[in-house]
C-alpha positions as CSV (number, residue, x, y, z in Angstrom):
1,M,0.0,0.0,0.0
2,S,1.2,3.5,-0.7
3,Q,1.8,6.0,2.0
4,S,-1.0,8.5,2.4
5,T,-0.9,12.3,2.3
6,V,-3.8,12.4,4.7
7,E,-2.7,13.8,8.1
8,I,-2.8,11.1,10.8
9,T,-3.7,13.0,13.9
10,P,-3.1,11.8,17.5
11,E,-6.9,11.8,17.9
12,L,-7.4,9.4,15.0
13,V,-4.6,7.2,16.3
14,K,-6.2,7.2,19.8
15,K,-9.6,6.3,18.3
16,L,-8.2,3.3,16.4
17,R,-6.3,2.2,19.5
18,N,-9.5,2.4,21.6
19,K,-11.3,0.3,19.0
20,T,-8.7,-2.4,18.6
21,G,-6.4,-2.4,21.6
22,A,-3.4,-2.3,19.3
23,G,-0.2,-0.4,20.1
24,M,0.0,3.3,19.2
25,M,2.8,2.9,16.6
26,D,0.9,0.0,15.0
27,C,-2.2,2.1,14.8
28,K,-0.4,5.1,13.3
29,R,1.4,2.9,10.7
30,T,-1.8,1.1,9.7
31,L,-3.7,4.4,9.4
32,Q,-0.9,5.6,7.1
33,E,-1.1,2.5,5.0
34,T,-4.9,2.8,4.7
35,G,-5.0,6.5,3.9
36,G,-6.6,7.4,7.3
37,D,-9.6,5.1,6.7
38,I,-10.4,3.9,10.2
39,E,-12.6,0.9,9.1
40,K,-9.9,-0.4,6.7
41,A,-7.4,0.1,9.5
42,I,-9.4,-2.0,11.9
43,T,-9.7,-4.8,9.4
44,E,-5.9,-4.7,8.7
45,L,-5.1,-4.7,12.4
46,R,-7.4,-7.7,13.0
47,K,-5.7,-9.6,10.1
48,K,-2.3,-8.8,11.5
49,G,-3.4,-9.7,15.0
50,K,-4.8,-13.0,13.9
51,N,-1.5,-13.9,12.1
52,V,0.6,-12.9,15.2
53,A,-1.7,-14.8,17.5
54,E,-1.6,-17.9,15.4
55,S,2.2,-17.9,15.4
56,K,2.2,-18.0,19.2
57,L,-0.3,-20.8,19.8
58,A,2.2,-23.5,20.2
59,R,4.0,-21.8,23.0
60,A,3.7,-23.2,26.5
61,T,1.5,-21.2,29.0
62,K,2.5,-22.2,32.5
63,E,2.0,-18.9,34.2
64,G,-1.2,-16.8,34.7
65,V,-3.8,-16.0,37.3
66,I,-6.9,-17.3,38.9
67,A,-9.3,-14.4,39.2
68,S,-12.6,-14.0,40.9
69,Y,-15.6,-11.6,40.4
70,I,-18.7,-11.1,42.4
71,H,-21.7,-9.4,40.8
72,L,-25.2,-8.2,41.6
73,G,-24.8,-7.8,45.3
74,G,-23.3,-11.3,45.8
75,K,-25.9,-13.1,43.6
76,V,-23.4,-14.1,40.9
77,G,-19.8,-15.2,41.2
78,V,-17.1,-16.3,38.8
79,L,-13.8,-18.1,39.2
80,L,-11.5,-18.0,36.1
81,E,-8.1,-19.3,35.2
82,V,-6.2,-17.6,32.4
83,N,-2.7,-18.7,31.5
84,C,0.2,-16.9,29.9
85,E,3.8,-17.6,29.1
86,S,5.6,-15.5,31.8
87,D,5.1,-14.1,35.3
88,F,6.0,-10.7,33.9
89,V,2.9,-10.7,31.6
90,A,0.7,-12.1,34.5
91,R,1.5,-8.8,36.2
92,N,0.9,-6.7,33.1
93,E,-2.0,-4.2,33.3
94,Q,-3.4,-5.1,29.9
95,F,-3.4,-8.8,30.9
96,K,-5.2,-7.9,34.1
97,E,-7.7,-5.9,32.1
98,F,-8.3,-8.8,29.7
99,V,-8.9,-11.2,32.6
100,K,-11.4,-8.7,34.2
101,D,-13.2,-8.4,30.8
102,V,-13.6,-12.2,30.7
103,T,-14.9,-12.5,34.2
104,L,-17.5,-9.8,33.4
105,Q,-18.4,-11.7,30.2
106,I,-18.9,-14.9,32.1
107,A,-21.0,-13.2,34.8
108,A,-23.2,-11.4,32.2
109,A,-23.5,-14.0,29.4
110,N,-23.5,-17.3,31.3
111,P,-21.5,-19.5,28.9
112,Q,-21.3,-23.2,29.7
113,Y,-18.0,-24.1,28.0
114,V,-14.9,-22.3,26.8
115,T,-14.9,-23.8,23.3
116,R,-17.2,-25.9,21.1
117,D,-14.8,-28.8,21.4
118,Q,-15.8,-29.1,25.1
119,V,-19.5,-29.5,24.3
120,P,-20.7,-33.1,24.9
121,A,-21.6,-34.9,21.7
122,A,-24.9,-36.0,23.3
123,L,-25.8,-32.3,23.7
124,I,-24.9,-31.5,20.1
125,D,-26.9,-34.5,18.9
126,A,-30.0,-33.4,20.9
127,E,-29.7,-29.9,19.4
128,K,-29.5,-31.3,15.9
129,E,-32.6,-33.5,16.5
130,I,-34.7,-30.6,17.7
131,H,-34.0,-28.6,14.5
132,A,-34.0,-31.6,12.2
133,S,-37.5,-32.5,13.3
134,Q,-38.6,-29.0,12.1
135,L,-37.0,-29.5,8.7
136,K,-38.4,-32.8,7.6
137,N,-39.9,-31.4,4.3
138,K,-36.7,-29.7,3.2
139,P,-34.2,-31.1,0.7
140,P,-31.3,-32.9,2.5
141,Q,-28.6,-30.5,1.2
142,M,-30.7,-27.6,2.5
143,V,-31.2,-29.3,5.9
144,E,-27.5,-29.8,6.3
145,K,-26.8,-26.1,5.6
146,I,-29.6,-24.9,7.9
147,L,-28.4,-27.2,10.7
148,A,-24.9,-25.9,10.4
149,G,-26.2,-22.4,10.9
150,K,-28.4,-23.4,13.8
151,L,-25.4,-25.1,15.5
152,D,-23.2,-22.1,15.0
153,K,-25.9,-20.0,16.7
154,F,-26.1,-22.6,19.5
155,F,-22.4,-22.5,20.1
156,S,-22.4,-18.7,20.1
157,V,-24.7,-18.8,23.1
158,I,-23.1,-21.6,25.2
159,C,-19.3,-21.3,24.3
160,L,-17.4,-18.4,25.8
161,L,-15.0,-17.8,22.9
162,E,-17.8,-17.7,20.4
163,Q,-20.0,-15.3,22.3
164,P,-20.3,-11.6,21.1
165,F,-17.9,-9.6,23.4
166,I,-20.1,-7.6,25.8
167,K,-17.9,-4.5,25.4
168,D,-18.0,-4.6,21.6
169,T,-20.6,-6.9,20.1
170,E,-19.1,-6.5,16.6
171,K,-16.4,-9.0,17.7
172,T,-16.4,-12.2,19.6
173,V,-14.5,-13.1,22.8
174,R,-12.1,-15.1,20.6
175,D,-11.4,-11.9,18.6
176,H,-10.7,-10.0,21.8
177,L,-8.4,-12.8,22.9
178,T,-6.6,-12.8,19.5
179,N,-6.1,-9.0,19.7
180,T,-4.8,-9.2,23.2
181,I,-2.3,-11.9,22.3
182,A,-1.1,-9.8,19.3
183,T,-0.7,-6.7,21.5
184,I,0.9,-8.4,24.5
185,G,3.2,-10.6,22.4
186,E,2.6,-13.8,24.4
187,N,0.2,-16.7,24.0
188,L,-2.8,-16.6,26.3
189,I,-5.3,-19.4,27.1
190,I,-8.6,-19.2,28.9
191,R,-8.2,-22.5,30.7
192,R,-11.4,-22.9,32.7
193,F,-14.1,-21.2,34.7
194,V,-16.9,-21.8,37.1
195,R,-19.9,-19.5,37.4
196,F,-22.1,-19.6,40.5
197,E,-25.5,-18.0,40.8
198,V,-27.6,-18.0,44.0
199,G,-30.5,-20.4,43.7
200,Q,-29.1,-22.1,40.6
201,D,-30.2,-25.7,40.1
202,I,-32.4,-25.6,43.1
203,G,-36.0,-26.7,43.1
């Protein structure tokens, strides 16, 4: 991409940083590459962030924190483990902010699993049966496509990483994780969580 003659103001750079969480220099460089177009810059930073994050996925994550959050006057509580590569990052403010975001997400959106790989096959089969029974008169190839869409929607409700991020519903929690990995420069893994709610599973 050619360098732009558009003036890249500090305000524009800050706006992009607030939207993406990327570093100031990365924001400025990407705005220059995209001629000051903030939407194109967001797309480019997300592509770069995904590539950087994917390159770090094989790294061991033996450090991290177990965080807690109590919400609604003690009615909802969350315990969460997030792992990183180094104790240095575990003390990093951006890492702490990410962990806080995830505890808030769990408290508010009540996911059941971290990823779709953790969802029991029996639960997926039951969900398929519910929708398949409503599609008996559709052609088989159409049924397969509709079921795939229904399952994606199902996973976006019960799986933490596939839920819309509560602070920016244009992206998922997985997108937020990817952006944070790219910015911090270490692999991060949301290992596990437990959500408690007063009166849950009683009666």
